[in-house]
Backbone bond lengths (Angstrom), bond angles and torsions (degrees), N, CA, C in turn:
res aa  C-N    CA-C-N  psi(-1)  N-CA   C-N-CA  omega(-1)  CA-C   N-CA-C  phi
1 M - - - 1.546 - - 1.490 110.28 -
2 D 1.363 121.76 -37.14 1.504 121.60 177.66 1.418 109.73 -56.69
3 K 1.336 121.68 -47.19 1.480 122.52 -178.49 1.484 112.66 -56.61
4 Q 1.368 117.44 -43.55 1.487 123.21 177.06 1.536 111.43 -60.24
5 I 1.368 112.79 -41.51 1.549 115.81 179.64 1.555 106.74 -65.86
6 D 1.354 118.05 -44.30 1.535 117.48 177.61 1.468 111.52 -56.65
7 E 1.332 116.43 -43.81 1.489 118.56 -178.16 1.554 111.72 -64.68
8 L 1.318 114.66 -38.99 1.516 115.43 179.68 1.514 110.74 -75.11
9 V 1.320 121.06 -28.48 1.492 124.70 171.91 1.580 107.43 -62.93
10 L 1.320 114.18 -46.30 1.465 116.71 -177.13 1.520 108.96 -63.48
11 L 1.354 116.82 -38.48 1.466 120.44 -177.18 1.548 108.33 -68.76
12 L 1.329 118.86 -42.39 1.411 121.73 178.66 1.561 109.90 -64.65
13 L 1.331 118.00 -39.84 1.454 119.85 178.40 1.542 107.96 -62.87
14 Y 1.355 120.69 -39.98 1.415 123.94 178.12 1.540 111.35 -65.10
15 L 1.302 116.09 -45.08 1.501 119.82 -170.40 1.631 107.66 -73.16
16 T 1.359 118.79 -21.79 1.430 118.69 -179.40 1.518 107.30 -109.68
17 S 1.303 123.49 22.84 1.400 123.90 179.00 1.493 114.85 -92.40
18 W 1.293 117.42 168.37 1.495 123.02 176.57 1.521 109.88 -143.41
19 E 1.280 115.96 163.06 1.439 123.99 -179.40 1.522 109.46 -95.29
20 E 1.404 115.45 145.99 1.375 118.94 173.91 1.537 106.20 -135.01
21 D 1.301 115.81 142.35 1.504 116.72 -173.45 1.519 114.35 -62.53
22 E 1.288 120.01 -29.60 1.430 121.27 -171.57 1.518 112.23 -83.62
23 L 1.380 119.16 -1.41 1.455 119.08 -176.03 1.556 111.41 -86.98
24 P 1.237 117.60 140.14 1.506 121.79 -175.23 1.547 110.44 -83.33
25 D 1.323 111.21 154.37 1.528 120.58 171.80 1.477 113.61 54.49
26 G 1.318 123.05 36.46 1.465 122.91 177.56 1.432 115.47 65.95
27 M 1.343 117.72 24.56 1.472 121.03 -179.65 1.640 107.99 -70.61
28 K 1.252 117.03 164.11 1.410 124.56 179.16 1.512 108.92 -129.90
29 R 1.369 116.32 159.23 1.463 118.68 -179.63 1.513 107.21 -117.07
30 S 1.364 115.39 146.26 1.475 122.40 178.50 1.515 110.35 -141.91
31 W 1.286 121.57 155.02 1.444 128.62 167.87 1.410 110.44 -66.88
32 K 1.293 122.73 142.03 1.467 122.53 -176.97 1.551 114.94 -111.69
33 G 1.257 116.57 48.24 1.448 119.47 176.04 1.501 113.89 -86.62
34 Y 1.282 114.55 56.12 1.508 123.46 -179.04 1.601 108.25 -126.09
35 P 1.377 115.02 166.86 1.419 115.66 -179.44 1.507 114.82 -51.80
36 F 1.277 120.68 134.42 1.481 126.33 -176.33 1.539 109.25 -63.48
37 G 1.287 118.45 -38.72 1.483 121.06 177.58 1.545 112.12 -57.11
38 S 1.386 114.47 -44.36 1.467 115.60 177.68 1.493 113.83 -72.03
39 L 1.335 117.65 -32.68 1.427 120.82 177.31 1.685 109.72 -64.29
40 D 1.320 111.18 -40.74 1.450 117.33 -178.55 1.570 108.70 -66.13
41 D 1.326 117.09 -42.42 1.536 123.12 179.78 1.513 105.76 -61.21
42 L 1.331 120.34 -46.64 1.406 125.67 -177.37 1.598 111.77 -62.19
43 Q 1.337 114.88 -42.76 1.459 120.91 178.86 1.506 107.53 -68.87
44 A 1.308 123.77 -38.26 1.352 124.41 178.93 1.549 113.69 -63.25
45 E 1.391 113.56 -25.57 1.458 117.96 -178.20 1.597 109.34 -99.88
46 D 1.309 112.07 12.46 1.473 119.22 -178.52 1.486 115.59 55.81
47 M 1.278 116.49 31.95 1.521 120.68 173.92 1.506 108.22 -85.11
48 I 1.331 119.35 -30.90 1.497 122.55 177.77 1.538 106.20 -135.03
49 R 1.367 111.95 160.98 1.474 118.88 173.56 1.568 107.69 -140.41
50 G 1.301 114.71 149.19 1.426 121.17 175.16 1.445 116.27 167.16
51 S 1.299 118.43 168.93 1.389 123.59 -178.62 1.589 112.02 -87.89
52 N 1.296 117.42 144.92 1.440 120.55 175.52 1.546 112.97 -60.78
53 R 1.285 119.41 -21.91 1.458 123.83 -177.47 1.574 111.87 -92.65
54 S 1.342 115.48 -11.38 1.464 115.23 -179.88 1.609 108.49 -87.43
55 K 1.340 115.79 166.45 1.457 121.86 179.65 1.529 114.19 -100.73
56 S 1.393 109.84 -0.15 1.473 114.38 -178.05 1.614 105.14 -137.16
57 V 1.339 109.73 164.24 1.466 116.98 179.07 1.550 107.31 -128.30
58 Y 1.291 117.16 167.87 1.463 122.90 173.82 1.512 108.67 -109.09
59 L 1.311 115.59 131.37 1.512 119.90 175.60 1.676 104.73 -85.50
60 T 1.251 115.17 122.94 1.430 118.31 178.58 1.541 109.40 -74.22
61 K 1.271 115.94 170.34 1.520 121.02 174.61 1.562 112.93 -59.25
62 T 1.322 111.23 -36.34 1.459 114.56 173.46 1.491 114.96 -68.18
63 G 1.299 115.68 -39.57 1.449 120.84 174.87 1.494 114.38 -65.90
64 I 1.374 119.76 -38.35 1.399 121.49 174.39 1.535 112.52 -63.21
65 E 1.345 115.94 -43.99 1.434 120.95 -178.43 1.528 111.12 -61.38
66 K 1.376 113.70 -40.36 1.521 120.82 -178.36 1.540 104.24 -68.85
67 A 1.375 117.83 -45.53 1.503 113.23 -176.37 1.562 112.35 -66.85
68 E 1.301 118.99 -30.36 1.459 120.42 175.30 1.481 109.51 -64.50
69 S 1.305 119.99 -38.33 1.472 123.79 178.16 1.551 108.69 -65.93
70 L 1.370 116.67 -36.95 1.440 121.85 178.37 1.528 110.76 -67.48
71 L 1.337 120.43 -29.89 1.476 120.53 174.29 1.503 111.36 -55.68
72 E 1.288 115.74 -42.86 1.552 121.05 175.75 1.526 111.85 -66.65
73 K 1.313 116.53 -45.42 1.463 120.80 -173.96 1.493 110.08 -64.90
74 F 1.369 117.41 -37.63 1.458 116.92 177.43 1.470 115.37 -98.58
75 H 1.360 114.73 19.41 1.420 126.23 175.48 1.504 114.40 58.53
76 F 1.344 113.12 42.91 1.546 119.12 173.09 1.562 103.80 -113.08
77 D 1.261 117.26 28.15 1.491 119.27 -175.40 1.590 110.15 -66.46
78 Q 1.347 120.09 -22.39 1.391 121.82 171.90 1.430 117.81 -64.97
79 M 1.366 116.76 -15.37 1.454 123.61 -178.61 1.544 108.90 -87.85
80 K 1.274 120.20 -12.11 1.407 121.85 -175.28 1.561 113.76 -66.01
């Protein structure tokens, strides 16, 4: 169940993310109002990056690619 929650948190981070010019490698930014355990898991897998003190995180290129595959897994592929 924890893996599914992590996947859904990543998908929500992706769906609510935005692009900023100064971010490298096509990364996106998103607010991090999600369970800290899931955020820690996603950071350990290099899906997201960010400081514990900030209110937002960066989605890495790997995280974006995984989130886009989750769109299809959870039948949100029409949103892509």
